C-alpha positions in Angstrom: 175.9 203.6 -11.3 173.3 200.7 -10.8 174.3 198.4 -8.9 174.6 194.6 -9.9 171.1 193.0 -10.2 170.3 190.4 -7.5 170.4 186.8 -8.7 166.2 185.8 -8.6 167.6 182.2 -9.2 165.7 180.0 -6.7 167.3 176.2 -6.5 164.1 174.9 -5.0 162.0 176.1 -8.4 164.8 174.6 -10.2 164.7 171.4 -9.0 160.8 171.5 -9.1 160.3 172.3 -13.0 161.4 170.8 -16.2 164.1 172.5 -18.5 167.5 171.8 -20.1 169.6 169.4 -18.6 166.7 168.2 -15.9 163.4 166.1 -15.9 161.1 165.5 -13.5 160.2 161.7 -13.4 157.0 160.0 -11.3 158.0 156.4 -9.7 156.1 153.8 -8.8 156.8 151.3 -6.0 160.5 149.4 -6.6 160.9 151.3 -10.0 164.7 151.4 -10.6 166.1 155.2 -11.0 169.4 153.4 -12.4 171.2 150.2 -12.2 174.7 149.2 -10.2 177.0 149.3 -12.9 175.2 151.4 -15.7 176.9 154.8 -16.7 177.0 157.7 -13.8 176.0 160.3 -16.4 173.4 162.3 -14.4 172.7 163.2 -10.4 169.4 162.8 -8.9 167.1 164.7 -6.3 164.6 163.2 -4.5 161.4 165.4 -4.6 158.7 163.0 -2.8 158.7 159.6 -1.5 162.0 157.8 -0.5 164.6 155.8 -2.9 166.9 153.2 -1.4 170.3 152.6 -2.6 171.2 148.7 -2.9 174.2 147.4 -3.3 174.8 143.7 -4.5 178.0 141.9 -4.6 179.1 139.1 -7.4 177.4 136.4 -5.4 174.1 138.0 -5.6 173.7 139.4 -2.1 172.4 142.7 -1.6 172.4 145.3 1.4 171.0 148.6 1.7 173.1 151.0 2.2 171.2 154.6 2.3 167.6 155.3 2.3 167.1 158.8 0.1 164.4 161.0 1.8 162.8 164.1 0.0 165.6 167.1 -0.4 168.4 164.8 -0.8 170.3 164.2 -3.7 172.0 160.9 -4.8 173.7 159.9 -7.6 176.6 162.6 -7.0 179.3 160.1 -8.0 179.3 161.4 -11.6 180.6 164.6 -10.6 184.0 163.1 -9.6 184.7 161.1 -12.6 183.0 158.0 -11.5 182.3 156.1 -14.7 179.6 153.2 -13.9 177.0 152.9 -10.8 178.5 151.4 -7.9 174.9 150.9 -6.6 171.3 150.5 -7.6 168.7 153.2 -6.9 165.3 152.0 -6.2 161.8 153.4 -5.5 160.7 152.6 -1.8 156.9 153.9 -2.6 155.5 156.4 -4.7 157.7 158.9 -5.6 159.0 161.4 -7.4 162.8 162.3 -8.6 164.4 165.3 -10.5 167.5 164.3 -13.0 169.7 166.8 -13.4 172.8 165.8 -16.1 176.2 166.2 -14.6 177.0 168.9 -17.5 173.8 171.1 -16.2 175.0 170.0 -12.3 178.5 171.7 -12.7 177.0 174.3 -14.5 174.2 175.5 -11.9 177.3 174.9 -9.1 179.5 177.1 -10.7 177.0 179.4 -11.9 174.5 179.8 -8.7 176.0 180.2 -5.5 172.5 179.6 -3.4 172.3 176.0 -5.6 175.9 175.6 -4.4 175.1 176.2 -0.8 172.6 174.0 -1.0 174.6 171.3 -2.6 177.3 171.3 0.0 175.5 171.3 3.0 173.8 168.0 1.4 177.3 166.6 0.9 178.3 167.5 4.8 174.8 166.1 6.4 175.5 163.1 4.3 179.4 163.0 5.3 178.3 163.3 8.9 175.9 160.2 8.4 177.9 158.3 6.7 180.5 158.9 9.6 177.7 158.0 12.2 176.9 154.8 10.6 180.4 153.9 10.4 180.6 154.5 14.0 177.0 152.3 14.7 178.3 149.4 12.7 181.5 149.2 14.2 180.7 149.4 18.1 176.8 149.3 18.4 174.9 145.7 18.6 172.4 144.9 15.9 169.5 146.0 18.8 171.2 149.1 19.1 171.7 149.6 15.8 167.8 149.0 14.8 166.9 151.3 17.1 168.8 154.1 16.1 167.5 153.4 12.4 164.2 153.7 13.4 165.3 157.0 15.2 166.3 158.3 12.0 163.4 157.2 10.0 161.4 159.0 12.7 163.0 162.2 12.4 164.3 162.1 15.7 165.8 165.0 17.1 164.1 167.4 14.5 161.2 169.7 15.6 157.8 168.1 17.5 160.0 164.9 18.1 160.0 161.6 16.8 156.6 161.5 14.0 154.8 158.6 12.5 156.8 156.6 9.7 154.4 156.9 7.1 156.4 154.7 4.5 156.2 151.0 5.3 159.6 149.3 5.7 159.7 145.8 5.8 161.7 143.7 8.4 164.1 142.3 5.7 164.9 146.0 4.3 165.7 146.8 8.5 167.8 143.4 8.1 169.7 144.8 5.1 170.6 147.9 6.7 171.6 147.1 10.2 173.6 144.4 9.1 171.6 141.6 10.8 168.8 138.8 9.7 165.4 139.4 9.4 165.0 137.2 12.6 166.9 139.2 14.6 165.0 142.2 13.5 161.6 140.3 13.9 162.6 139.5 17.9 164.1 143.2 18.5 160.7 144.7 17.3 158.0 142.6 18.8 160.9 143.7 22.0 160.1 146.8 21.5 156.3 147.0 21.0 155.7 145.2 24.4 158.0 147.5 26.2 155.9 150.0 24.9 158.9 152.0 22.7 156.7 151.3 19.1 153.3 150.6 18.2 151.7 149.4 15.1 148.5 150.9 14.2 148.1 150.7 10.3 151.4 152.4 10.5 154.7 152.4 12.3 155.1 154.7 15.5 157.7 155.5 17.3 158.2 156.8 20.7 161.5 158.6 22.0 161.6 156.5 24.9 163.2 154.1 22.2 166.3 156.5 22.9 166.8 154.5 26.1 167.9 151.4 24.0 170.8 153.7 22.7 172.0 155.0 26.0 172.0 151.4 27.8 175.4 150.4 28.2 
């Protein structure tokens, strides 16, 4: 008896092409993917660029609660019955995102184990990062939170060590991410530069020596 043919489904190809229930869109800088309180009816995947997740209070105060990089999903709350978006998603730079409808997302998770594994890895990684962010906010100073944010943006801990940060990220955005003021961020950035932890050469370069700020008691 002939064995069952192996699935040829490739999650990366699925996410890179247009098909039933999923589309690919190119975004300009600052273009909105979805707005807070809009209907939550799809999951998104970052192919290129960076997407920031921003929450606004009733008083109009905003905070950046996440930055999504290539290879990451966002907007997955709709899969657990979230009817409305809890935040606004906006492109930080020219980006490309894939929109997968809720129905199609549920189908492919159920029918394609390789895709389910990819998505589960994303969820576990995101959960771990959220826990680390919470500890960071509770116990670390704003200076240490800034150092950690810069190291994460430079992919510290991955092969090859810290890399230049190609996307311009404003001090206002950094302040929103770590929960402090722009003036404090400016103070710490100047301090890091004077100590040789970072450099500005048309783009921001982060050196592994910045890790010493996190290790300091």
